[in-house]
PDBQT receptor file of N, H, CA, C and O in Angstrom, charges set to zero:
ATOM      1  N   UNK A   1     127.161 119.420  81.946  1.00  0.00    +0.000 N 
ATOM      2  CA  UNK A   1     128.550 119.051  82.255  1.00  0.00    +0.000 C 
ATOM      3  C   UNK A   1     128.640 118.208  83.532  1.00  0.00    +0.000 C 
ATOM      4  O   UNK A   1     129.387 118.536  84.454  1.00  0.00    +0.000 OA
ATOM      5  N   UNK A   2     127.878 117.133  83.570  1.00  0.00    +0.000 N 
ATOM      6  H   UNK A   2     127.271 116.866  82.821  1.00  0.00    +0.000 HD
ATOM      7  CA  UNK A   2     127.865 116.275  84.777  1.00  0.00    +0.000 C 
ATOM      8  C   UNK A   2     129.179 115.512  84.879  1.00  0.00    +0.000 C 
ATOM      9  O   UNK A   2     129.603 115.167  85.982  1.00  0.00    +0.000 OA
ATOM     10  N   UNK A   3     129.835 115.240  83.743  1.00  0.00    +0.000 N 
ATOM     11  H   UNK A   3     129.491 115.520  82.847  1.00  0.00    +0.000 HD
ATOM     12  CA  UNK A   3     131.053 114.443  83.804  1.00  0.00    +0.000 C 
ATOM     13  C   UNK A   3     132.192 115.222  84.468  1.00  0.00    +0.000 C 
ATOM     14  O   UNK A   3     133.073 114.627  85.088  1.00  0.00    +0.000 OA
ATOM     15  N   UNK A   4     132.172 116.539  84.338  1.00  0.00    +0.000 N 
ATOM     16  H   UNK A   4     131.456 117.022  83.834  1.00  0.00    +0.000 HD
ATOM     17  CA  UNK A   4     133.210 117.343  84.986  1.00  0.00    +0.000 C 
ATOM     18  C   UNK A   4     133.021 117.306  86.500  1.00  0.00    +0.000 C 
ATOM     19  O   UNK A   4     133.992 117.233  87.254  1.00  0.00    +0.000 OA
ATOM     20  N   UNK A   5     131.744 117.357  86.945  1.00  0.00    +0.000 N 
ATOM     21  H   UNK A   5     130.955 117.416  86.334  1.00  0.00    +0.000 HD
ATOM     22  CA  UNK A   5     131.476 117.277  88.383  1.00  0.00    +0.000 C 
ATOM     23  C   UNK A   5     131.846 115.911  88.906  1.00  0.00    +0.000 C 
ATOM     24  O   UNK A   5     132.383 115.794  90.008  1.00  0.00    +0.000 OA
ATOM     25  N   UNK A   6     131.569 114.877  88.139  1.00  0.00    +0.000 N 
ATOM     26  H   UNK A   6     131.133 114.971  87.244  1.00  0.00    +0.000 HD
ATOM     27  CA  UNK A   6     131.914 113.496  88.542  1.00  0.00    +0.000 C 
ATOM     28  C   UNK A   6     133.426 113.362  88.604  1.00  0.00    +0.000 C 
ATOM     29  O   UNK A   6     133.955 112.685  89.485  1.00  0.00    +0.000 OA
ATOM     30  N   UNK A   7     134.122 114.004  87.674  1.00  0.00    +0.000 N 
ATOM     31  H   UNK A   7     133.692 114.554  86.959  1.00  0.00    +0.000 HD
ATOM     32  CA  UNK A   7     135.586 113.926  87.678  1.00  0.00    +0.000 C 
ATOM     33  C   UNK A   7     136.177 114.564  88.946  1.00  0.00    +0.000 C 
ATOM     34  O   UNK A   7     137.100 114.033  89.564  1.00  0.00    +0.000 OA
ATOM     35  N   UNK A   8     135.610 115.716  89.302  1.00  0.00    +0.000 N 
ATOM     36  H   UNK A   8     134.860 116.147  88.800  1.00  0.00    +0.000 HD
ATOM     37  CA  UNK A   8     136.052 116.369  90.531  1.00  0.00    +0.000 C 
ATOM     38  C   UNK A   8     135.791 115.490  91.758  1.00  0.00    +0.000 C 
ATOM     39  O   UNK A   8     136.619 115.410  92.665  1.00  0.00    +0.000 OA
ATOM     40  N   UNK A   9     134.608 114.823  91.769  1.00  0.00    +0.000 N 
ATOM     41  H   UNK A   9     133.936 114.889  91.032  1.00  0.00    +0.000 HD
ATOM     42  CA  UNK A   9     134.266 113.961  92.890  1.00  0.00    +0.000 C 
ATOM     43  C   UNK A   9     135.221 112.811  93.002  1.00  0.00    +0.000 C 
ATOM     44  O   UNK A   9     135.648 112.467  94.104  1.00  0.00    +0.000 OA
ATOM     45  N   UNK A  10     135.572 112.198  91.875  1.00  0.00    +0.000 N 
ATOM     46  H   UNK A  10     135.225 112.477  90.980  1.00  0.00    +0.000 HD
ATOM     47  CA  UNK A  10     136.525 111.072  91.882  1.00  0.00    +0.000 C 
ATOM     48  C   UNK A  10     137.889 111.544  92.345  1.00  0.00    +0.000 C 
ATOM     49  O   UNK A  10     138.567 110.857  93.109  1.00  0.00    +0.000 OA
ATOM     50  N   UNK A  11     138.298 112.742  91.872  1.00  0.00    +0.000 N 
ATOM     51  H   UNK A  11     137.747 113.301  91.252  1.00  0.00    +0.000 HD
ATOM     52  CA  UNK A  11     139.604 113.270  92.251  1.00  0.00    +0.000 C 
ATOM     53  C   UNK A  11     139.686 113.518  93.770  1.00  0.00    +0.000 C 
ATOM     54  O   UNK A  11     140.668 113.148  94.412  1.00  0.00    +0.000 OA
ATOM     55  N   UNK A  12     138.665 114.134  94.319  1.00  0.00    +0.000 N 
ATOM     56  H   UNK A  12     137.867 114.434  93.797  1.00  0.00    +0.000 HD
ATOM     57  CA  UNK A  12     138.634 114.441  95.748  1.00  0.00    +0.000 C 
ATOM     58  C   UNK A  12     138.566 113.130  96.554  1.00  0.00    +0.000 C 
ATOM     59  O   UNK A  12     139.194 113.020  97.607  1.00  0.00    +0.000 OA
ATOM     60  N   UNK A  13     137.797 112.126  96.055  1.00  0.00    +0.000 N 
ATOM     61  H   UNK A  13     137.286 112.216  95.200  1.00  0.00    +0.000 HD
ATOM     62  CA  UNK A  13     137.673 110.865  96.735  1.00  0.00    +0.000 C 
ATOM     63  C   UNK A  13     138.997 110.122  96.760  1.00  0.00    +0.000 C 
ATOM     64  O   UNK A  13     139.366 109.542  97.781  1.00  0.00    +0.000 OA
ATOM     65  N   UNK A  14     139.715 110.135  95.643  1.00  0.00    +0.000 N 
ATOM     66  H   UNK A  14     139.415 110.606  94.814  1.00  0.00    +0.000 HD
ATOM     67  CA  UNK A  14     140.993 109.467  95.555  1.00  0.00    +0.000 C 
ATOM     68  C   UNK A  14     142.005 110.135  96.488  1.00  0.00    +0.000 C 
ATOM     69  O   UNK A  14     142.789 109.452  97.147  1.00  0.00    +0.000 OA
ATOM     70  N   UNK A  15     141.987 111.486  96.544  1.00  0.00    +0.000 N 
ATOM     71  H   UNK A  15     141.350 112.040  96.009  1.00  0.00    +0.000 HD
ATOM     72  CA  UNK A  15     142.917 112.209  97.408  1.00  0.00    +0.000 C 
ATOM     73  C   UNK A  15     142.616 111.932  98.873  1.00  0.00    +0.000 C 
ATOM     74  O   UNK A  15     143.546 111.775  99.663  1.00  0.00    +0.000 OA
ATOM     75  N   UNK A  16     141.341 111.866  99.262  1.00  0.00    +0.000 N 
ATOM     76  H   UNK A  16     140.585 111.993  98.620  1.00  0.00    +0.000 HD
ATOM     77  CA  UNK A  16     141.002 111.611 100.660  1.00  0.00    +0.000 C 
ATOM     78  C   UNK A  16     141.384 110.177 101.049  1.00  0.00    +0.000 C 
ATOM     79  O   UNK A  16     141.870 109.938 102.154  1.00  0.00    +0.000 OA
ATOM     80  N   UNK A  17     141.161 109.223 100.132  1.00  0.00    +0.000 N 
ATOM     81  H   UNK A  17     140.766 109.416  99.234  1.00  0.00    +0.000 HD
ATOM     82  CA  UNK A  17     141.497 107.828 100.430  1.00  0.00    +0.000 C 
ATOM     83  C   UNK A  17     143.008 107.688 100.586  1.00  0.00    +0.000 C 
ATOM     84  O   UNK A  17     143.469 106.980 101.481  1.00  0.00    +0.000 OA
ATOM     85  N   UNK A  18     143.797 108.360  99.720  1.00  0.00    +0.000 N 
ATOM     86  H   UNK A  18     143.422 108.936  98.993  1.00  0.00    +0.000 HD
ATOM     87  CA  UNK A  18     145.244 108.316  99.800  1.00  0.00    +0.000 C 
ATOM     88  C   UNK A  18     145.712 108.928 101.125  1.00  0.00    +0.000 C 
ATOM     89  O   UNK A  18     146.603 108.388 101.782  1.00  0.00    +0.000 OA
ATOM     90  N   UNK A  19     145.102 110.068 101.517  1.00  0.00    +0.000 N 
ATOM     91  H   UNK A  19     144.378 110.506 100.983  1.00  0.00    +0.000 HD
ATOM     92  CA  UNK A  19     145.468 110.746 102.748  1.00  0.00    +0.000 C 
ATOM     93  C   UNK A  19     145.170 109.849 103.954  1.00  0.00    +0.000 C 
ATOM     94  O   UNK A  19     145.985 109.741 104.871  1.00  0.00    +0.000 OA
ATOM     95  N   UNK A  20     143.997 109.209 103.945  1.00  0.00    +0.000 N 
ATOM     96  H   UNK A  20     143.336 109.298 103.201  1.00  0.00    +0.000 HD
ATOM     97  CA  UNK A  20     143.628 108.328 105.072  1.00  0.00    +0.000 C 
ATOM     98  C   UNK A  20     144.593 107.152 105.136  1.00  0.00    +0.000 C 
ATOM     99  O   UNK A  20     144.979 106.736 106.228  1.00  0.00    +0.000 OA
ATOM    100  N   UNK A  21     144.992 106.606 103.981  1.00  0.00    +0.000 N 
ATOM    101  H   UNK A  21     144.678 106.944 103.094  1.00  0.00    +0.000 HD
ATOM    102  CA  UNK A  21     145.921 105.501 103.945  1.00  0.00    +0.000 C 
ATOM    103  C   UNK A  21     147.275 105.914 104.513  1.00  0.00    +0.000 C 
ATOM    104  O   UNK A  21     147.880 105.153 105.269  1.00  0.00    +0.000 OA
ATOM    105  N   UNK A  22     147.753 107.086 104.169  1.00  0.00    +0.000 N 
ATOM    106  H   UNK A  22     147.261 107.704 103.555  1.00  0.00    +0.000 HD
ATOM    107  CA  UNK A  22     149.030 107.554 104.685  1.00  0.00    +0.000 C 
ATOM    108  C   UNK A  22     148.969 107.782 106.224  1.00  0.00    +0.000 C 
ATOM    109  O   UNK A  22     149.915 107.458 106.942  1.00  0.00    +0.000 OA
ATOM    110  N   UNK A  23     147.857 108.336 106.701  1.00  0.00    +0.000 N 
ATOM    111  H   UNK A  23     147.089 108.599 106.117  1.00  0.00    +0.000 HD
ATOM    112  CA  UNK A  23     147.703 108.577 108.132  1.00  0.00    +0.000 C 
ATOM    113  C   UNK A  23     147.669 107.244 108.871  1.00  0.00    +0.000 C 
ATOM    114  O   UNK A  23     148.297 107.099 109.920  1.00  0.00    +0.000 OA
ATOM    115  N   UNK A  24     146.941 106.274 108.331  1.00  0.00    +0.000 N 
ATOM    116  H   UNK A  24     146.431 106.391 107.480  1.00  0.00    +0.000 HD
ATOM    117  CA  UNK A  24     146.868 104.953 108.978  1.00  0.00    +0.000 C 
ATOM    118  C   UNK A  24     148.235 104.312 108.988  1.00  0.00    +0.000 C 
ATOM    119  O   UNK A  24     148.599 103.671 109.973  1.00  0.00    +0.000 OA
ATOM    120  N   UNK A  25     149.012 104.465 107.918  1.00  0.00    +0.000 N 
ATOM    121  H   UNK A  25     148.716 104.986 107.117  1.00  0.00    +0.000 HD
ATOM    122  CA  UNK A  25     150.358 103.905 107.861  1.00  0.00    +0.000 C 
ATOM    123  C   UNK A  25     151.269 104.544 108.899  1.00  0.00    +0.000 C 
ATOM    124  O   UNK A  25     152.034 103.851 109.569  1.00  0.00    +0.000 OA
ATOM    125  N   UNK A  26     151.187 105.878 109.032  1.00  0.00    +0.000 N 
ATOM    126  H   UNK A  26     150.566 106.441 108.487  1.00  0.00    +0.000 HD
ATOM    127  CA  UNK A  26     152.010 106.566 110.019  1.00  0.00    +0.000 C 
ATOM    128  C   UNK A  26     151.643 106.144 111.428  1.00  0.00    +0.000 C 
ATOM    129  O   UNK A  26     152.525 105.946 112.264  1.00  0.00    +0.000 OA
ATOM    130  N   UNK A  27     150.343 106.001 111.707  1.00  0.00    +0.000 N 
ATOM    131  H   UNK A  27     149.626 106.162 111.029  1.00  0.00    +0.000 HD
ATOM    132  CA  UNK A  27     149.914 105.580 113.053  1.00  0.00    +0.000 C 
ATOM    133  C   UNK A  27     150.420 104.170 113.333  1.00  0.00    +0.000 C 
ATOM    134  O   UNK A  27     150.829 103.870 114.455  1.00  0.00    +0.000 OA
ATOM    135  N   UNK A  28     150.396 103.294 112.314  1.00  0.00    +0.000 N 
ATOM    136  H   UNK A  28     150.063 103.538 111.403  1.00  0.00    +0.000 HD
ATOM    137  CA  UNK A  28     150.913 101.944 112.515  1.00  0.00    +0.000 C 
ATOM    138  C   UNK A  28     152.410 101.971 112.805  1.00  0.00    +0.000 C 
ATOM    139  O   UNK A  28     152.899 101.194 113.625  1.00  0.00    +0.000 OA
ATOM    140  N   UNK A  29     153.139 102.864 112.135  1.00  0.00    +0.000 N 
ATOM    141  H   UNK A  29     152.742 103.495 111.469  1.00  0.00    +0.000 HD
ATOM    142  CA  UNK A  29     154.570 102.969 112.376  1.00  0.00    +0.000 C 
ATOM    143  C   UNK A  29     154.832 103.450 113.804  1.00  0.00    +0.000 C 
ATOM    144  O   UNK A  29     155.758 102.970 114.457  1.00  0.00    +0.000 OA
ATOM    145  N   UNK A  30     154.015 104.406 114.299  1.00  0.00    +0.000 N 
ATOM    146  H   UNK A  30     153.262 104.796 113.768  1.00  0.00    +0.000 HD
ATOM    147  CA  UNK A  30     154.214 104.929 115.634  1.00  0.00    +0.000 C 
ATOM    148  C   UNK A  30     153.913 103.864 116.681  1.00  0.00    +0.000 C 
ATOM    149  O   UNK A  30     154.599 103.788 117.700  1.00  0.00    +0.000 OA
ATOM    150  N   UNK A  31     152.882 103.030 116.438  1.00  0.00    +0.000 N 
ATOM    151  H   UNK A  31     152.325 103.092 115.610  1.00  0.00    +0.000 HD
ATOM    152  CA  UNK A  31     152.530 102.002 117.411  1.00  0.00    +0.000 C 
ATOM    153  C   UNK A  31     153.608 100.920 117.481  1.00  0.00    +0.000 C 
ATOM    154  O   UNK A  31     153.966 100.464 118.567  1.00  0.00    +0.000 OA
ATOM    155  N   UNK A  32     154.130 100.505 116.305  1.00  0.00    +0.000 N 
ATOM    156  H   UNK A  32     153.839 100.875 115.423  1.00  0.00    +0.000 HD
ATOM    157  CA  UNK A  32     155.130  99.434 116.304  1.00  0.00    +0.000 C 
ATOM    158  C   UNK A  32     156.459  99.942 116.800  1.00  0.00    +0.000 C 
ATOM    159  O   UNK A  32     157.424  99.181 116.869  1.00  0.00    +0.000 OA
TER     160      UNK A  32
């Protein structure tokens, strides 16, 4: 069941990228 593990990895990666993007956006709003 390697595809299930790969699916979890993609899901966690997408969530972390989205979270980092939101944090960067908030920091940019605070600076401006």
